[in-house]
C-alpha positions in Angstrom: -89.8 -34.7 -30.7 -86.6 -34.1 -32.4 -84.2 -32.2 -30.1 -80.8 -30.5 -30.7 -78.2 -31.3 -28.0 -75.8 -28.7 -26.4 -74.7 -31.1 -23.7 -71.1 -32.4 -23.4 -70.4 -35.3 -25.9 -67.4 -37.2 -24.6 -64.5 -37.0 -27.0 -62.4 -40.3 -27.6 -59.2 -38.5 -27.5 -57.9 -35.1 -26.6 -54.1 -35.6 -27.4 -52.5 -32.4 -28.9 -49.8 -32.9 -31.7 -46.5 -31.2 -31.6 -44.0 -30.5 -34.4 -41.1 -31.7 -32.2 -39.8 -31.9 -28.6 -39.6 -28.7 -26.5 -35.9 -28.3 -25.4 -35.3 -24.6 -25.1 -35.6 -22.9 -21.7 -38.6 -20.6 -21.7 -37.5 -17.0 -21.6 -40.4 -15.9 -19.4 -38.9 -15.3 -15.9 -41.8 -14.4 -14.0 -45.3 -16.2 -12.9 -45.5 -20.0 -13.0 -45.4 -22.6 -15.6 -48.2 -24.9 -16.5 -46.9 -28.5 -15.6 -47.2 -31.0 -18.5 -49.2 -33.4 -16.3 -52.0 -30.8 -15.4 -55.3 -31.6 -16.8 -59.0 -30.2 -17.0 -61.8 -32.6 -16.7 -64.1 -32.4 -19.8 -67.2 -33.1 -17.8 -67.2 -32.3 -14.1 -70.5 -33.6 -13.1 -70.5 -35.7 -9.9 -71.8 -38.7 -11.9 -68.8 -38.4 -14.3 -66.4 -38.1 -11.4 -67.8 -40.6 -8.9 -70.0 -42.8 -11.1 -73.6 -43.6 -10.9 -74.9 -45.1 -7.7 -76.9 -47.6 -9.9 -73.8 -48.7 -12.0 -70.6 -50.5 -10.9 -68.9 -49.3 -14.1 -65.9 -46.9 -13.2 -66.5 -43.5 -14.9 -64.1 -42.8 -17.8 -62.2 -39.5 -17.0 -61.5 -37.5 -20.2 -59.3 -34.5 -19.8 -58.4 -31.4 -21.8 -54.8 -30.2 -21.8 -54.7 -26.8 -20.0 -53.3 -23.7 -21.7 -50.4 -21.6 -20.4 -46.7 -21.2 -20.7 -44.5 -24.2 -20.3 -41.0 -24.4 -18.9 -39.5 -25.7 -22.3 -40.4 -24.3 -25.7 -39.7 -25.7 -29.2 -39.0 -22.5 -31.2 -35.9 -20.4 -30.7 -37.6 -16.9 -30.3 -34.7 -15.1 -32.0 -35.4 -17.0 -35.1 -39.1 -17.2 -35.1 -41.5 -15.4 -37.3 -45.4 -15.6 -36.8 -48.2 -14.9 -39.0 -52.0 -14.1 -38.3 -55.0 -14.5 -40.5 -58.5 -13.6 -39.8 -61.2 -15.4 -41.8 -64.9 -15.4 -42.3 -67.6 -12.9 -41.0 -66.7 -10.0 -38.7 -67.1 -10.4 -35.0 -66.5 -8.2 -31.9 -62.9 -8.8 -30.5 -61.0 -9.6 -33.8 -58.7 -6.7 -33.2 -58.3 -7.7 -29.5 -57.0 -11.0 -30.4 -54.7 -9.8 -32.9 -53.4 -7.2 -30.4 -52.9 -9.8 -27.7 -51.0 -12.2 -30.1 -48.6 -9.4 -31.1 -48.0 -8.0 -27.6 -47.4 -11.5 -26.1 -45.1 -12.7 -28.8 -43.0 -9.3 -28.7 -42.8 -8.7 -25.1 -42.8 -12.2 -23.4 -40.9 -14.2 -26.1 -39.1 -11.3 -28.1 -40.0 -13.1 -31.4 -38.4 -11.7 -34.6 -41.5 -10.6 -36.5 -45.4 -11.0 -36.6 -47.0 -10.6 -39.9 -50.6 -9.9 -40.7 -52.2 -11.8 -43.7 -54.7 -9.5 -45.3 -58.1 -10.4 -46.2 -58.4 -13.9 -45.2 -56.8 -17.0 -46.9 -56.9 -15.1 -50.1 -53.9 -13.1 -48.6 -51.6 -16.2 -49.0 -52.2 -16.4 -52.8 -49.7 -14.1 -54.6 -52.2 -13.7 -57.6 -54.6 -11.8 -55.3 -51.9 -9.1 -54.8 -52.5 -8.3 -51.2 -49.5 -7.1 -49.2 -48.3 -8.5 -45.9 -48.4 -6.1 -42.9 -45.8 -6.1 -40.3 -47.5 -6.2 -36.9 -45.4 -4.2 -34.4 -46.6 -3.3 -30.9 -46.8 0.3 -32.2 -49.0 -0.8 -35.0 -51.6 -2.7 -32.8 -51.4 -0.5 -29.8 -54.9 1.0 -30.3 -56.7 -1.3 -32.7 -58.7 -2.8 -29.9 -60.7 0.5 -29.8 -62.3 -0.4 -33.2 -64.5 -2.9 -34.5 -63.8 -5.4 -37.4 -60.4 -6.4 -38.1 -57.4 -4.4 -39.2 -56.3 -7.4 -41.4 -59.6 -7.5 -43.3 -61.3 -10.9 -43.8 -62.8 -12.9 -46.7 -64.8 -16.0 -47.1 -63.9 -19.0 -49.4 -61.6 -21.9 -49.6 -57.9 -21.7 -50.8 -55.8 -24.6 -51.6 -53.7 -25.8 -48.5 -50.8 -26.4 -51.0 -50.8 -22.6 -51.7 -51.0 -21.7 -48.1 -48.2 -23.8 -47.1 -46.2 -22.6 -50.0 -46.7 -19.0 -48.8 -45.6 -20.1 -45.4 -42.4 -21.6 -46.6 -41.7 -18.5 -48.7 -42.0 -16.3 -45.6 -40.2 -18.6 -43.3 -43.2 -18.6 -40.9 -42.7 -20.8 -37.7 -46.3 -20.3 -36.2 -49.6 -19.7 -38.0 -52.5 -18.3 -36.0 -55.8 -18.8 -37.8 -58.8 -16.8 -36.3 -62.1 -18.1 -37.7 -65.2 -20.3 -37.4 -65.6 -24.0 -37.9 -64.9 -23.6 -41.8 -61.7 -21.8 -40.9 -60.8 -24.6 -38.7 -61.4 -27.2 -41.3 -59.1 -25.4 -43.4 -56.6 -25.1 -40.8 -56.7 -29.0 -40.3 -55.9 -29.3 -44.0 -53.0 -26.9 -43.7 -51.7 -29.0 -40.9 -52.0 -32.2 -42.9 -50.1 -30.6 -45.7 -47.2 -29.2 -43.4 -46.9 -32.8 -41.9 -46.8 -34.2 -45.3 -43.9 -32.0 -46.3 -42.3 -32.8 -43.0 -42.1 -29.1 -41.9 -41.9 -27.7 -38.5 -44.8 -25.0 -38.6 -47.2 -24.8 -35.9 -50.7 -24.0 -36.5 -52.9 -22.7 -33.7 -56.6 -21.9 -34.1 -58.5 -19.3 -32.4 -62.4 -19.8 -32.5 -64.5 -17.1 -33.8 -68.2 -17.2 -34.5 -70.8 -14.6 -33.4 -73.3 -17.4 -33.3 -71.6 -19.1 -30.4 -72.1 -22.6 -32.1 -68.4 -24.0 -32.2 -67.9 -27.4 -30.6 -66.2 -27.2 -27.1 -65.9 -23.5 -27.1 -68.0 -22.0 -24.3 -68.6 -19.2 -25.2 -67.0 -17.9 -28.3 -65.5 -14.5 -28.2 -67.6 -11.4 -29.2 -70.9 -13.3 -28.1 -71.2 -11.3 -24.9 -70.9 -8.0 -27.0 -73.4 -9.2 -29.6 -76.0 -10.0 -27.0 -75.4 -6.6 -25.3 -75.8 -4.8 -28.7 -78.8 -6.9 -29.7 -80.5 -5.8 -26.3 -80.3 -2.3 -27.3 -82.3 -2.9 -30.5 -84.7 -5.1 -28.4 -85.4 -2.3 -26.0 -86.1 0.0 -29.0 -88.5 -2.5 -30.4 -90.2 -2.7 -27.1 -90.6 1.2 -27.0 -92.1 1.2 -30.5 -94.5 -1.5 -29.6 -95.9 0.1 -26.6 -96.1 3.5 -28.2 -98.8 2.4 -30.8 -102.1 0.8 -30.6 -101.8 -2.9 -31.4 -98.2 -2.4 -31.6 -95.6 -5.2 -32.6 -91.8 -4.9 -32.5 -89.8 -7.4 -34.3 -86.0 -7.8 -34.2 -84.0 -10.1 -36.3 -80.7 -11.3 -35.1 -77.9 -13.4 -36.4 -78.0 -17.2 -36.0 -77.7 -19.5 -39.0 -78.1 -22.8 -37.3 -78.0 -21.9 -33.6 -80.3 -19.4 -31.9 -78.0 -18.5 -29.0 -78.0 -14.8 -29.6 -81.8 -14.7 -29.9 -82.2 -16.8 -26.8 -79.6 -14.9 -24.6 -81.0 -11.6 -25.8 -84.5 -12.6 -24.7 -83.2 -13.7 -21.3 -81.4 -10.3 -21.0 -84.5 -8.5 -22.1 -87.5 -9.4 -20.1 -89.7 -7.5 -22.6 -89.5 -10.3 -25.2 -92.7 -12.3 -25.8 -91.6 -14.6 -28.5 -88.1 -16.0 -29.4 -88.0 -18.0 -32.6 -84.8 -20.1 -33.1 -83.6 -22.6 -35.8 -83.7 -25.5 -33.4 -87.4 -25.0 -32.6 -89.6 -25.5 -35.7 -92.9 -23.7 -35.7 -96.0 -23.4 -37.8 -97.4 -20.0 -38.7 -101.0 -20.9 -39.1 -103.3 -23.4 -37.2 -104.6 -23.6 -33.7 -101.1 -24.1 -32.2 -99.3 -21.9 -34.6 -97.4 -18.7 -34.0 -100.1 -16.3 -35.3 -102.7 -17.9 -33.1 -100.3 -17.4 -30.0 -99.5 -13.9 -31.0 -103.2 -13.2 -31.3 -103.8 -14.2 -27.8 -100.9 -12.1 -26.5 -102.2 -9.0 -28.5 -105.8 -9.4 -27.1 -104.3 -9.7 -23.6 -101.8 -6.9 -23.6 -102.2 -5.0 -26.8 -98.5 -5.2 -27.8 -95.7 -7.7 -28.4 -92.0 -8.0 -28.9 -90.7 -10.8 -31.2 -87.0 -11.9 -31.5 -86.2 -14.0 -34.5 -82.9 -15.7 -35.5 -82.0 -15.4 -39.1 -82.1 -19.1 -39.5 -85.4 -19.7 -37.8 -88.5 -21.1 -39.8 -86.4 -22.0 -42.9 -88.6 -24.9 -43.4 -91.5 -22.6 -44.0 -89.7 -20.9 -47.0 -88.7 -21.9 -50.5 -85.4 -23.9 -50.1 -82.4 -22.1 -51.5 -79.9 -24.1 -53.4 -77.5 -21.1 -53.5 -74.3 -21.0 -51.4 -72.1 -18.3 -50.2 -68.2 -18.3 -50.6 -68.0 -20.6 -47.5 -70.1 -23.2 -48.7 -73.1 -22.2 -46.4 -76.6 -22.4 -48.0 -77.9 -18.8 -48.4 -80.8 -18.3 -46.1 -84.3 -17.2 -47.0 -85.7 -14.0 -45.3 -87.9 -15.2 -42.6 -88.5 -11.8 -41.4 -90.2 -10.6 -44.6 -92.4 -13.8 -44.4 -93.4 -13.0 -40.8 -94.1 -9.4 -41.4 -96.4 -10.3 -44.3 -98.2 -13.1 -42.5 -98.8 -11.0 -39.1 -100.1 -7.8 -41.0 -102.3 -9.9 -43.2 -103.6 -12.0 -40.3 -104.9 -8.8 -38.3 -106.1 -7.2 -41.4 -108.4 -10.1 -41.9 -109.8 -9.4 -38.5 -110.4 -5.8 -39.4 -107.4 -4.6 -37.1 -104.6 -2.3 -38.4 -101.6 -3.6 -36.3 -98.4 -1.4 -36.4 -95.3 -3.4 -37.0 -91.9 -2.1 -36.5 -89.0 -4.0 -37.8 -85.4 -3.8 -36.7 -82.5 -5.7 -38.2 -79.2 -5.0 -36.2 -77.4 -7.9 -37.8 -74.3 -5.9 -39.1 -74.3 -3.6 -36.3 -74.0 -6.4 -33.8 -71.0 -8.0 -35.5 -69.1 -4.8 -36.4 -69.0 -3.0 -32.9 -65.9 -2.9 -30.7 -65.8 -5.7 -28.0 -67.1 -4.8 -24.6 -65.0 -5.1 -21.4 -65.5 -8.8 -20.8 -64.9 -9.8 -24.3 -61.8 -7.7 -24.5 -60.4 -9.5 -21.4 -61.5 -12.9 -22.9 -59.9 -12.1 -26.2 -56.6 -11.3 -24.5 -56.4 -14.4 -22.8 -57.1 -16.4 -26.0 -54.4 -14.5 -27.8 -51.8 -14.8 -25.0 -52.5 -18.5 -24.6 -52.2 -19.1 -28.4 -48.7 -17.8 -28.3 -47.8 -19.9 -25.4 -49.1 -22.9 -27.3 -47.4 -22.1 -30.5 -44.0 -21.4 -29.0 -43.9 -25.1 -27.5 -44.3 -26.4 -30.9 -48.0 -27.5 -30.3 -50.0 -27.6 -33.6 -53.5 -28.7 -34.9 -55.3 -27.2 -31.8 -57.8 -24.7 -31.0 -57.5 -22.3 -27.9 -60.8 -22.5 -25.7 -62.2 -21.7 -22.4 -63.8 -24.9 -20.8 -65.2 -25.4 -17.2 -63.5 -22.0 -16.4 -60.1 -22.8 -17.6 -58.2 -22.0 -21.0 -57.4 -25.4 -22.7 -56.1 -26.9 -25.9 -58.6 -28.7 -27.9 -57.8 -30.9 -31.0 -59.0 -29.4 -34.2 -60.8 -32.5 -35.3 -63.0 -32.3 -32.2 -64.0 -28.7 -33.1 -64.8 -29.5 -36.6 -66.9 -32.8 -35.9 -70.2 -30.7 -35.6 -71.8 -27.6 -34.3 -73.2 -26.7 -30.9 -77.0 -26.3 -30.6 -79.6 -25.3 -28.2 -81.2 -28.3 -26.7 -84.9 -27.4 -26.7 -85.4 -29.9 -23.8 -82.7 -28.1 -21.4 -83.3 -25.8 -18.6 -81.8 -23.0 -20.6 -84.5 -23.3 -23.1 -87.1 -23.6 -20.5 -85.8 -20.4 -18.9 -86.4 -18.7 -22.2 -89.9 -19.9 -22.5 -90.7 -18.8 -18.8 -89.2 -15.5 -19.5 -91.2 -14.8 -22.7 -94.4 -16.8 -21.8 -94.5 -18.2 -25.4 -96.0 -21.8 -25.7 -93.7 -24.8 -25.4 -94.6 -25.7 -28.8 -95.9 -23.7 -31.7 -96.4 -26.8 -34.1 -99.8 -28.2 -34.9 -98.7 -31.8 -34.8 
């Protein structure tokens, strides 16, 4: 059986680049500085630390560089200008990240200016006609109370040459790019162009994806809020399912290639009976298929709740060749197929099932962040400023093994995180829902 891994794959190198040596005394005069020789183990399992008792091979210890303020910085704060851009789809916590960057840069480092680039990377292109926003503490003081991003966002690539041209014109020292793996790929190209020109501009990435599928990011910000919001829709589906004879509630959540929102929501809502995710293919018909499993559940309990990730079951639909502005293949509608197949299946048995379908996708991604995500976003933004001021570049701020760390962009963009359907995590979902281990006929 083909599986999708979510376990740690040890990187070969975790070294972080800099635009030059840090020689300026950090103006922060309270707290402690992170020592340059501090490190966070990538894999903290006993086998990785002590080695296997069956092997004489010494374990290889790989470390991430911890985030935090350093004693010496590269940029002179009195001459430093920063820029922030948010890219891709919306996600809870974007405004919180923007606010944290502005507040930290202003209050801790007294930087000259922080500019907001409107509507994603398109905002760097003069022909688009988007104005630059000056982000002051007063401007961002209450933006965390609202969903979305005050800067706006967009999808689609822009030439790295045009972006670096804009950075030079604006005299930007540090660029903060907030987005998913596509944004980080673009960021890495911007870093290459900056290096090619011999410029001293730092590029710091902040990982954003509602799907929680970015490599070495555990979890991505906004994920906790999205699960909490999805849970409300699932509870509504359960009420609808139990309020009608032969009642079925179905909720579709985001999850193009990874089913983390669906799985985590199912675990948080014990009412879920089926959790369908992209990593676990299923058949609709046949002895072991989904409809037969649903039929058994309905005959036993008279109702069912189904949570399906948007990317689940794509192999059952006509493959689309169309792509969105980010280069992602446009997904076919698995929910419409399931609705038709479920109702037709029971109709053939002379049963009039009641199916209530809820799609909270855009509600999930557009709400303000909850308390946990707000705190998380604040630390990400603060640590991004610390990293940028030291001249570090080509890195992504993440939380790993309970610590905030610097991760090279090339590691982040190598692949996507997936649920391992052989893992204890997925087993917990199966135990919670009661669905079969496999709904494939082969």
